[in-house]
LUMDOLO-490292 format. One line per 10 residues: number of its first residue (from 1); their letters; for each residue x, y, z of N, C-alpha, C. Coordinates in nm, 3 decimals. Each point is the difference from the previous one (the first is absolute). Layout:
% LUMDOLO-490292
NUM	A	X:Y:Z:X:Y:Z:X:Y:Z; ...
% end
This chain:
% LUMDOLO-490292
1	MRTSEIIRNT	-1.285:1.794:-1.038:0.130:-0.067:-0.010:-0.024:-0.150:-0.017; 0.073:-0.060:-0.094:-0.021:-0.141:-0.033:0.090:-0.088:0.086; -0.048:-0.025:0.120:0.075:-0.078:0.098:-0.088:-0.110:0.057; 0.064:-0.097:0.064:-0.075:-0.105:0.068:0.087:-0.060:0.110; -0.069:-0.060:0.095:0.067:-0.076:0.107:-0.075:-0.129:0.019; 0.071:-0.109:-0.007:-0.059:-0.133:0.016:0.062:-0.065:0.123; -0.085:-0.050:0.087:0.045:-0.081:0.114:-0.068:-0.135:-0.014; 0.078:-0.104:-0.005:-0.055:-0.134:-0.020:0.069:-0.095:0.097; -0.079:-0.060:0.088:0.053:-0.094:0.098:-0.065:-0.136:-0.018; 0.084:-0.102:-0.015:-0.047:-0.138:-0.007:0.081:-0.083:0.099
11	NETQITLKLN	-0.026:-0.128:0.006:0.080:-0.088:0.085:0.140:-0.020:-0.055; 0.022:0.042:-0.127:0.129:-0.021:-0.065:0.082:0.128:-0.016; -0.067:0.113:-0.016:0.072:0.126:-0.018:-0.076:0.115:0.065; 0.077:0.100:0.042:-0.056:0.127:0.048:0.069:0.109:-0.083; -0.080:0.068:-0.083:0.056:0.093:-0.098:-0.063:0.138:0.014; 0.084:0.103:-0.006:-0.044:0.138:-0.015:0.067:0.054:-0.125; -0.079:0.058:-0.090:0.052:0.050:-0.127:-0.060:0.137:-0.027; 0.084:0.098:-0.031:-0.044:0.135:-0.036:0.052:0.032:-0.139; -0.088:0.058:-0.083:0.034:0.030:-0.139:-0.044:0.140:-0.036; 0.088:0.073:-0.068:-0.033:0.130:-0.058:0.033:-0.009:-0.149
21	LDGSGVSCID	-0.104:0.005:-0.083:0.020:-0.013:-0.144:0.074:0.119:-0.058; -0.009:0.114:0.065:0.061:0.122:-0.052:0.123:0.040:0.081; 0.076:-0.099:0.040:0.118:0.024:0.082:0.123:0.028:-0.083; 0.115:-0.028:0.060:0.127:0.028:-0.066:0.093:-0.120:0.000; -0.054:-0.118:0.031:0.082:-0.121:-0.003:0.068:-0.033:0.131; -0.047:0.061:0.109:0.057:-0.025:0.133:-0.065:-0.125:0.058; 0.081:-0.089:0.056:-0.056:-0.122:0.057:0.069:-0.037:0.131; -0.075:-0.071:0.081:0.052:-0.059:0.124:-0.063:-0.139:0.009; 0.078:-0.102:-0.029:-0.052:-0.135:-0.017:0.067:-0.094:0.100; -0.082:-0.072:0.076:0.052:-0.102:0.092:-0.099:-0.116:0.003
31	TGVGFLDHML	0.022:-0.096:-0.090:-0.092:-0.114:-0.012:0.049:-0.124:0.072; 0.126:0.000:0.040:0.059:-0.121:0.055:0.058:-0.089:-0.109; -0.016:0.039:-0.126:0.054:-0.074:-0.115:0.089:0.099:-0.077; 0.130:-0.012:0.017:0.094:0.099:-0.053:-0.013:0.025:-0.149; -0.012:-0.105:-0.080:-0.009:0.017:-0.144:-0.129:0.072:-0.038; -0.110:-0.032:0.067:-0.126:0.069:-0.026:0.010:0.147:0.040; 0.066:0.028:0.111:0.023:0.141:0.038:0.067:0.076:-0.113; 0.102:-0.060:-0.058:0.075:0.064:-0.108:-0.089:0.022:-0.123; -0.079:-0.102:-0.035:-0.088:0.012:-0.118:-0.106:0.108:0.020; -0.057:0.009:0.119:-0.102:0.103:0.027:0.061:0.140:0.003
41	TLFARHGGFD	0.123:0.009:0.046:0.072:0.128:-0.003:0.022:0.045:-0.145; 0.039:-0.094:-0.085:0.019:0.031:-0.143:-0.133:0.041:-0.064; -0.106:-0.074:0.032:-0.133:0.030:-0.053:-0.041:0.143:0.035; 0.017:0.036:0.127:-0.039:0.134:0.045:0.085:0.108:-0.067; 0.130:-0.020:-0.007:0.090:0.100:-0.058:-0.030:0.021:-0.149; -0.012:-0.109:-0.073:-0.019:0.011:-0.145:-0.142:0.041:-0.036; -0.096:-0.022:0.090:-0.135:0.046:-0.023:-0.027:0.138:0.054; 0.090:0.051:0.083:-0.022:0.131:0.062:-0.109:-0.004:0.106; -0.022:-0.117:0.059:-0.099:-0.015:0.106:0.068:0.009:0.136; -0.066:0.064:0.097:0.045:-0.008:0.138:-0.065:-0.125:0.059
51	LEVTCCGDTE	0.082:-0.086:0.060:-0.048:-0.129:0.047:0.064:-0.035:0.132; -0.084:-0.033:0.096:0.046:-0.052:0.130:-0.064:-0.136:0.020; 0.082:-0.098:0.034:-0.051:-0.135:0.025:0.071:-0.057:0.122; -0.078:-0.047:0.095:0.056:-0.080:0.110:-0.080:-0.130:0.006; 0.071:-0.108:0.024:-0.065:-0.130:0.007:0.070:-0.087:0.103; -0.081:-0.063:0.082:0.049:-0.105:0.089:-0.069:-0.127:-0.046; 0.077:-0.088:-0.064:-0.060:-0.120:-0.058:0.068:-0.126:0.049; -0.059:-0.113:-0.036:0.051:-0.130:0.045:0.112:-0.049:-0.091; 0.104:0.082:-0.011:0.113:-0.034:-0.087:0.081:-0.118:0.052; -0.027:-0.041:0.123:0.065:-0.122:0.048:-0.054:-0.122:-0.073
61	VDDHHTTEDI	-0.121:0.013:-0.058:-0.056:-0.107:-0.084:0.059:0.013:-0.140; -0.028:0.113:-0.066:0.061:0.038:-0.127:-0.044:0.144:-0.030; 0.034:0.049:-0.118:-0.031:0.139:-0.035:-0.131:0.015:-0.077; -0.072:-0.110:-0.020:-0.118:0.003:-0.086:-0.109:0.091:0.053; -0.040:-0.018:0.126:-0.110:0.079:0.054:0.032:0.149:-0.001; 0.123:0.034:0.037:0.041:0.140:0.002:-0.005:0.060:-0.140; 0.057:-0.069:-0.097:0.005:0.051:-0.137:-0.139:0.015:-0.059; -0.082:-0.104:0.013:-0.136:0.005:-0.055:-0.084:0.108:0.069; 0.007:0.007:0.132:-0.083:0.094:0.074:0.040:0.145:-0.025; 0.127:0.024:-0.025:0.042:0.136:-0.036:-0.052:0.035:-0.139
71	GICLGMAFAE	0.000:-0.097:-0.091:-0.062:0.022:-0.130:-0.147:0.035:0.014; -0.071:-0.071:0.088:-0.141:0.029:0.027:-0.016:0.143:0.050; 0.081:0.038:0.098:-0.012:0.134:0.060:0.035:0.109:-0.099; 0.101:-0.022:-0.084:0.036:0.102:-0.098:-0.112:0.017:-0.103; -0.060:-0.110:-0.042:-0.114:0.008:-0.091:-0.117:0.075:0.062; -0.030:-0.029:0.126:-0.108:0.070:0.071:0.032:0.149:0.010; 0.126:0.032:0.025:0.041:0.141:0.016:-0.018:0.077:-0.131; 0.037:-0.062:-0.112:-0.020:0.067:-0.128:-0.149:0.022:-0.027; -0.080:-0.103:0.023:-0.145:0.013:-0.024:-0.060:0.112:0.085; 0.040:0.006:0.126:-0.053:0.103:0.091:0.047:0.139:-0.041
81	ALGDMAGITR	0.129:0.014:-0.031:0.056:0.131:-0.035:-0.057:0.053:-0.131; -0.037:-0.088:-0.092:-0.054:0.042:-0.130:-0.148:0.037:0.007; -0.071:-0.049:0.100:-0.142:0.034:0.014:-0.079:-0.040:-0.123; -0.074:0.095:-0.059:-0.081:-0.033:-0.118:0.082:0.005:-0.129; 0.127:0.034:0.010:0.096:0.001:-0.111:-0.025:0.111:-0.101; -0.078:0.097:0.037:-0.028:0.112:-0.091:0.129:0.073:-0.036; 0.019:0.024:-0.128:0.111:0.081:-0.048:0.131:-0.072:-0.021; 0.008:-0.130:0.033:0.129:-0.069:-0.015:0.026:-0.036:-0.146; 0.126:-0.023:-0.031:0.039:-0.042:-0.134:-0.053:-0.139:-0.031; -0.002:-0.087:0.099:-0.053:-0.137:-0.004:0.103:-0.101:-0.051
91	YGHIILPMDE	0.069:0.030:-0.108:0.093:-0.096:-0.060:0.145:0.042:0.025; 0.088:-0.099:0.006:0.142:0.027:0.009:0.078:-0.116:-0.059; 0.121:0.029:-0.048:0.084:-0.107:-0.053:0.145:0.047:-0.009; 0.089:-0.097:0.000:0.143:0.029:-0.015:0.070:-0.129:-0.043; 0.108:0.016:-0.074:0.097:-0.107:-0.019:0.126:0.047:0.069; 0.040:-0.071:0.104:0.107:0.047:0.088:0.120:-0.095:-0.004; 0.119:0.054:-0.027:0.121:-0.082:0.007:0.057:-0.002:0.142; 0.045:-0.115:0.042:0.074:-0.014:0.125:0.120:-0.088:-0.030; 0.108:0.064:-0.042:0.117:-0.071:-0.049:-0.041:-0.092:-0.114; 0.021:-0.131:0.011:-0.034:-0.088:-0.112:-0.149:-0.035:-0.003
101	ALILCAADIS	-0.072:0.032:0.104:-0.144:-0.029:0.004:-0.077:0.113:-0.066; -0.108:-0.036:-0.067:-0.088:0.096:-0.065:-0.143:-0.038:0.035; -0.071:0.093:0.064:-0.133:-0.029:0.055:-0.104:0.091:-0.064; -0.109:-0.059:-0.045:-0.116:0.075:-0.046:-0.104:-0.002:0.111; -0.055:0.116:0.031:-0.106:0.010:0.100:-0.108:0.091:-0.057; -0.125:-0.045:0.008:-0.114:0.080:-0.047:-0.115:-0.016:0.098; -0.073:0.110:0.025:-0.108:-0.002:0.098:-0.123:0.071:-0.055; -0.115:-0.049:0.044:-0.129:0.063:-0.026:-0.077:0.001:0.131; -0.025:0.118:0.053:-0.080:0.011:0.122:-0.146:-0.006:-0.044; -0.049:-0.121:-0.011:-0.125:-0.028:-0.070:-0.114:-0.043:0.091
111	GRSYLGYGLE	0.032:-0.033:0.125:-0.100:-0.061:0.087:-0.006:-0.151:-0.017; 0.077:-0.053:-0.093:0.003:-0.145:-0.025:0.138:-0.053:0.037; 0.003:-0.101:0.082:0.126:-0.055:0.050:0.053:-0.107:-0.094; 0.122:0.022:-0.049:0.065:-0.100:-0.084:0.150:0.020:0.006; 0.072:-0.108:0.014:0.146:0.004:-0.006:0.047:-0.087:-0.115; 0.065:0.063:-0.098:0.069:-0.073:-0.105:0.147:-0.007:0.038; 0.040:-0.114:0.053:0.134:-0.013:0.059:0.091:-0.079:-0.093; 0.105:0.063:-0.046:0.093:-0.066:-0.092:0.144:0.019:0.039; 0.029:-0.011:0.129:0.140:0.004:0.046:0.050:-0.143:0.015; 0.113:-0.029:-0.062:0.061:-0.132:0.009:0.127:0.011:0.083
121	IPTEKVGTFD	-0.018:-0.011:0.131:0.110:0.020:0.094:0.075:-0.132:0.014; 0.128:-0.004:-0.036:0.069:-0.129:-0.011:0.039:-0.067:0.131; 0.008:0.075:0.110:0.040:-0.062:0.126:-0.117:-0.002:0.098; 0.004:-0.090:0.094:-0.106:-0.010:0.100:0.013:0.105:0.109; 0.119:0.054:0.017:0.023:0.098:0.107:0.088:0.114:-0.051; -0.024:0.119:0.058:0.095:0.111:-0.006:0.032:0.028:0.146; 0.121:-0.031:0.040:0.031:0.002:0.143:-0.087:-0.104:0.069; -0.080:0.045:0.096:-0.092:-0.091:0.070:-0.143:0.012:-0.052; -0.023:0.087:-0.098:-0.135:0.027:-0.051:-0.038:-0.103:-0.105; -0.117:-0.063:0.020:-0.052:-0.096:-0.098:-0.052:0.078:-0.121
131	TQLTEEFFLA	0.061:-0.020:-0.116:-0.035:0.079:-0.117:-0.143:-0.025:-0.048; -0.058:-0.115:0.031:-0.139:-0.026:-0.039:-0.098:0.095:0.069; 0.043:0.063:0.109:-0.087:0.094:0.072:-0.019:0.132:-0.077; 0.083:0.024:-0.100:-0.017:0.119:-0.083:-0.138:-0.002:-0.065; -0.037:-0.113:-0.058:-0.132:-0.012:-0.062:-0.111:0.012:0.104; 0.019:-0.057:0.117:-0.101:0.008:0.106:-0.024:0.145:0.042; 0.106:0.079:0.008:-0.014:0.141:0.036:-0.086:0.073:-0.104; 0.035:-0.015:-0.127:-0.073:0.073:-0.104:-0.144:-0.049:-0.014; -0.022:-0.128:0.018:-0.136:-0.054:-0.006:-0.087:0.058:0.112; 0.055:0.005:0.120:-0.073:0.058:0.113:-0.028:0.148:-0.025
141	FVRKAGMTLH	0.097:0.071:-0.057:-0.018:0.142:-0.028:-0.115:0.024:-0.096; 0.001:-0.068:-0.116:-0.103:0.028:-0.101:-0.139:-0.037:0.049; -0.010:-0.105:0.080:-0.131:-0.040:0.051:-0.063:0.109:0.085; 0.080:0.065:0.083:-0.054:0.104:0.089:-0.003:0.138:-0.064; 0.089:0.025:-0.096:0.001:0.130:-0.068:-0.110:0.008:-0.105; -0.048:-0.114:-0.048:-0.101:-0.001:-0.104:0.056:0.053:-0.131; 0.109:-0.060:-0.045:0.066:0.048:-0.121:0.062:-0.114:-0.076; 0.030:0.028:-0.126:0.071:-0.094:-0.087:0.147:0.039:-0.003; 0.087:-0.100:0.017:0.144:0.024:-0.003:0.065:-0.111:-0.081; 0.080:0.040:-0.098:0.079:-0.095:-0.078:0.147:0.024:0.030
151	LRQLAGTNSH	0.070:-0.106:0.033:0.145:0.003:0.020:0.061:-0.105:-0.091; 0.091:0.042:-0.086:0.065:-0.092:-0.092:0.150:0.021:0.003; 0.071:-0.109:0.000:0.145:0.002:-0.008:0.038:-0.017:-0.147; 0.059:0.102:-0.057:0.039:-0.007:-0.141:0.142:-0.052:-0.016; 0.081:0.015:0.103:0.137:-0.050:-0.001:0.048:-0.010:0.143; 0.104:-0.078:0.021:0.064:-0.005:0.132:0.011:-0.140:0.056; 0.108:-0.021:0.076:0.023:-0.130:0.064:0.038:0.014:0.147; 0.017:0.124:0.049:0.039:0.023:0.138:-0.127:0.022:0.083; -0.026:-0.088:0.093:-0.124:0.005:0.078:-0.018:0.133:0.071; 0.104:0.050:0.062:-0.008:0.127:0.072:-0.038:0.113:-0.096
161	HIIEGAFKAF	0.065:0.005:-0.115:-0.027:0.107:-0.096:-0.142:-0.008:-0.056; -0.048:-0.121:-0.022:-0.136:-0.018:-0.052:-0.102:0.054:0.100; 0.013:-0.039:0.126:-0.097:0.044:0.101:0.015:0.150:0.027; 0.123:0.048:0.010:0.022:0.143:0.022:-0.056:0.081:-0.116; 0.024:-0.044:-0.122:-0.055:0.068:-0.116:-0.151:0.002:0.002; -0.061:-0.111:0.046:-0.146:-0.007:0.007:-0.056:0.101:0.099; 0.062:0.014:0.117:-0.051:0.095:0.100:0.023:0.145:-0.043; 0.113:0.028:-0.064:0.022:0.135:-0.051:-0.102:0.033:-0.109; -0.022:-0.094:-0.091:-0.096:0.020:-0.108:-0.141:0.015:0.056; -0.032:-0.077:0.100:-0.130:0.008:0.067:-0.021:0.140:0.058
171	GRTMKQAVSI	0.102:0.055:0.065:-0.010:0.134:0.056:-0.024:0.105:-0.107; 0.080:-0.003:-0.108:-0.014:0.099:-0.107:-0.135:-0.012:-0.070; -0.045:-0.123:-0.021:-0.127:-0.023:-0.067:-0.117:0.050:0.084; 0.004:-0.029:0.130:-0.108:0.045:0.088:-0.002:0.152:0.010; 0.115:0.064:0.004:0.004:0.146:0.005:-0.071:0.058:-0.122; 0.028:-0.057:-0.115:-0.063:0.045:-0.125:-0.151:-0.021:0.006; -0.043:-0.116:0.044:-0.143:-0.035:-0.001:-0.082:0.082:0.099; 0.057:0.034:0.116:-0.076:0.074:0.102:0.014:0.151:-0.014; 0.086:0.044:-0.092:0.020:0.145:-0.015:-0.129:0.066:-0.049; -0.015:0.126:0.037:-0.118:0.076:-0.040:0.016:0.045:-0.145
181	DPSQAGRIPS	-0.101:-0.026:-0.081:-0.001:0.039:-0.140:-0.083:0.127:-0.014; 0.063:0.115:-0.027:-0.075:0.125:-0.008:-0.114:-0.003:-0.102; 0.013:-0.081:-0.103:-0.106:-0.007:-0.102:-0.125:-0.070:0.052; 0.014:-0.074:0.111:-0.116:-0.069:0.056:-0.085:0.091:0.088; 0.057:0.107:0.049:-0.073:0.101:0.080:-0.090:-0.063:0.106; 0.055:-0.095:0.074:-0.076:-0.063:0.109:-0.099:-0.105:-0.045; 0.000:-0.037:-0.127:-0.092:-0.103:-0.050:0.056:-0.139:0.024; -0.089:-0.098:0.008:0.039:-0.140:0.008:0.049:-0.041:-0.139; 0.121:-0.059:-0.010:0.053:-0.035:-0.132:-0.059:-0.130:-0.055; -0.133:0.002:-0.021:-0.068:-0.116:-0.056:-0.133:0.046:-0.060
191	TKGVL	-0.040:-0.058:-0.112:-0.130:0.033:-0.059:-0.114:-0.048:0.086; 0.027:-0.094:0.092:-0.103:-0.048:0.091:-0.034:0.103:0.109; 0.096:0.092:0.025:-0.019:0.098:0.105:0.041:-0.049:0.137; 0.055:-0.121:0.006:0.045:-0.057:0.127:0.110:-0.100:-0.029; 0.094:-0.012:0.092:0.105:-0.102:-0.011:-0.013:-0.097:0.116
% end
């Protein structure tokens, strides 16, 4: 079963995260950051991942440590759950509409960390959430997951819709990339024989 559990405790955050790649989109999220809870719930539902996250963070300072550290833990969870990555599709992509926003998301589970970030979020905040933390979350994720992720905004001016579209697209793209490819028959999807 492709599952993982990450426990990460620092002076800034205490996080427990459980992930099932072959779930049904069920989630229980309590990060202390309401907007992030909503985005992770959307990610899990649209990716079909079972995800549990609890975090006690120093949100009295700001939401940065919590957001970044959850990105770190989610990246670690994907890397652990995928193991040697034998049999996976490896690549995923989608162009996803979210009302007036249009988001392109593409992923390569390559073992190489890279974030191509092209979201132009027009406001500094959505509710109390600092929109610049969106990039910090995805950067932390790719560094620990060991993967390439491109996020591009093709259209849109509503900050909430842009970020929501990005998380939904991220979920669908990751589901595609981690899915088992029957034609691979347990092989590593690389001519190198390792990812």
